[in-house]
N, C-alpha and C positions, 0 to 999 in steps of 0.2 A: 838833358838827354832823355829820350823816350824809348819805349820798347815797341812802339808801333807808329806808323805814319797816320796822322789825323787829317782828314779832309778839310776841316775848318782851318787848320794851320796853313795848309797849302793855299787855300783860297785867300787868306789874309796876307800872306807873305809874297805870293807869286808876282804881283805887280811891281814889287820892290826888290826882287831877287837879284837882278843884275847890279843894282846900286849897292845892296848889302854885300855882295860878293866883292865888289870893287873896294869898298871901305875895308872889309876884312883882309883884303890882300895888299892894300897900298897905304892905308892911313899910317901916319907917323905916331899916332896916339894909341898906346896899348889898350886903354879903356875903350876906345872906339872900335878897335879890331875885335876885342872880346865881346862887346855888345852886339856887333854885327854877326859874329859867328853864332852867338847864343840865339839870335833871332831866327836863324836857319834851322833850328832843331825841329825835328819831326816832319819836315817838309818833303824830304826825299827828292828834291828837285835836281835835275841833271847838272845845273850850274854849280850846285853845292858839291855834288859828287866830284865834278871835275876840278873844283878848287881845293878839295881836301888835301891832296899831296903837298900843296904849298902851305896850307894852314898847319899841317902837322910838323912843318919845319920852322914855324914861327919862333923867333928868339925869346918870346915871353912864355914862361911856364903856363900862365893862366890861359893864354890863347891855345897852346897845344893841348892842354887838358880839355878845354871845351870842344876842340876839333875832334878829339878822341871820342867824346860822348855822342858825336854825330855818326860815327861809323856803323852802329847797329841799324841805322836807317837804310843802309845799303848792304844787305846780307850778301855774302859770297866771298870768293877767294881774296879780292882786294882788301876787304875789311878785315878778314881774319889775319892776313899777312901783316897789315898795318898794326893791328893790335899786338901781335907777337913782337914786332919790332919796337913798338912804344912801351912794351912791358919792361924794356931795359933802359928806358929814358933815365937820364941822370937826376931828374926832378921827381921827388916823391909825389907831388900833386898830379903829375902826369901818370905815374904808375897807379896811383889810387883811382884815377879816372879810367884807366884800362880795366881795373877790377869792376868798377861800376858799370862800364859799357858791356863787359861780358855777362854780368848779371842781368842788366836790362834786356839784353838780347837773348838770354839763356842759350848761349852758343856752346853747345856740348863739345864741339871739336876743340874748344879753347879751355876746357877744364884743367888740363895739365898746366897751362899758363896761369890760370887762376890759383891753382894749388901752390905753385911756386911763389906767387905774390903773397899768399897767406903766410908763407915761411919767411917773408922779407924781414929785415931787421928794424923796420919802422913800425912801432906800435904793438909788438907781441906781448910785452910785459905790462904796459899800461897804455891806454889809448891816448892819442895826442889831444891836449886840451882844446876846447872846453869840455869835451866828453870825459867823464870820469869812469874808472873801472866799475864802480857800483852801478852807474847808469847803464853801462854797456851790458853788465850781467843781467840787468832787468829788461834788456831789449831796446835800450835807447839808441837813437840814431840822430845824426846832425843832418836833417833834411835840407837839401839845397846848398850845403856847405862842403867845401873840399879843403880840409886842413892838412892834407898830405899824409894821412894815416893809412898806409898801404895795407897793413894787416887787417885793420878793422873793416875797410872797404871790401877786401877780399872775403872776409868772413860773412858780411852781410850779403854779398853776391852769391856765395855758395848756398845760402838759405833760400834763394829764389829758384833753385833747380828742383826737379822731382827727386824725392828721397832715394829712389832706386839708382839715380845717376851719381849721387854723392855719398851714399851710405858708407862705403868702405873708407873714404877719406875722413868723414865725420867721426867714425868709430876710432880711427887712429889718432884723432886729435881731441879726444874728450878731456884731456888734461889741460886744455887751454883755459887760462884764468878768466878771460872775458866771455868766451863763447860756449863753455861747457853746458849750461842749462839750455841755451838756444839750440845747440846740436842735439841734446837729449830730446827736446820737444820735437825737433824735426824727425829724428829717428823713430819716435813714438807714433808718428802719423801713419805708419804702415803696420801698426800693431804695438800696443803699449806694454804688453806683458813682460817682455825681456827687460824693460827699462823702468819698471815701477819702483824697484828698490833704490835705484840711482836718483829718480825724481823725488822720492820721499826723503832721501838723505839731503838733497838740495833744499827742500822746504824746511826740514828740521834745522839745517845749518843756518838758514836765513832767520828762522824764529829765534834761535839762540843768540845770533849776532845782534839782532834788534832788541832782544831782551837785555843784553849787556849795555847797549846804548841807552835804553830807558833807565836802567839802574844807575848808570854813571851820571845821568842828567839830574838826578834828585827829584824828578817830577813825580807827582802823585800817580800811583798805578792806574787810577781811573781817569787821569787827565787826558785831554785831547792829544797831546804829544805822544803818549803811549799808544793810544788807539791808532794814530796816524802811522806810526812805525809798523804796526801789525797789519795795516790795510794792504791787500794784494792788488798789484797792477802789473801790466806788461807781461813779461815772460813768466813771472811767478804766478800770475792769475791763470795764464795758459797751462802752466804746470799743474796747478791745483785742479783745473777742470779735467785734465787728462787722468789724474789719479782718481778723481771723483767718478 
């Protein structure tokens, strides 16, 4: 899924668009349908738009999820209506793809849908493996993978919007275990002052947590393991730079 139509994609795929659409619509192989739908991403071709209603009804979760990711290529009423409908799909992978699509397209009209997906019962306590809570807190993402973690996909999508568009929702959800520091960093983009105490508390909590890990390991305080635990990366590095 892409947030913009790329001319090079259109040029490469156009000669094969009709064949790809036929495979995506009629092949008995789920893998072939999925591959054909994926190949149409970012093209914005009319035959893709016309085929989407059928692809969104595909019996395979993976195919429907990929079709959902093509919807931002066609901004407008059809795509927004389809995304709202797919947000209630029975498959978590499809609902997670809806969150991704709304974020990719930064579709402000669908922020209420995205906020509802963030409250979904999939992934709010711990992310779906292989992503861990610790990795999520540090800003980790599973690029190019859809594991059906609706909550995490929605959280990542919210962070793609302008702060002014999502600030009220982010403030109301600062208690979220996985996204607290990401939401704080996002809110601080429009003025760090109100958030410095919270950001500093997150950094101190991380330092104390990793200090306990180092102590429990029995490693020498000057060993590489100890230094590695204290090294900043991801959201913690961003957090430190905001404070600095």
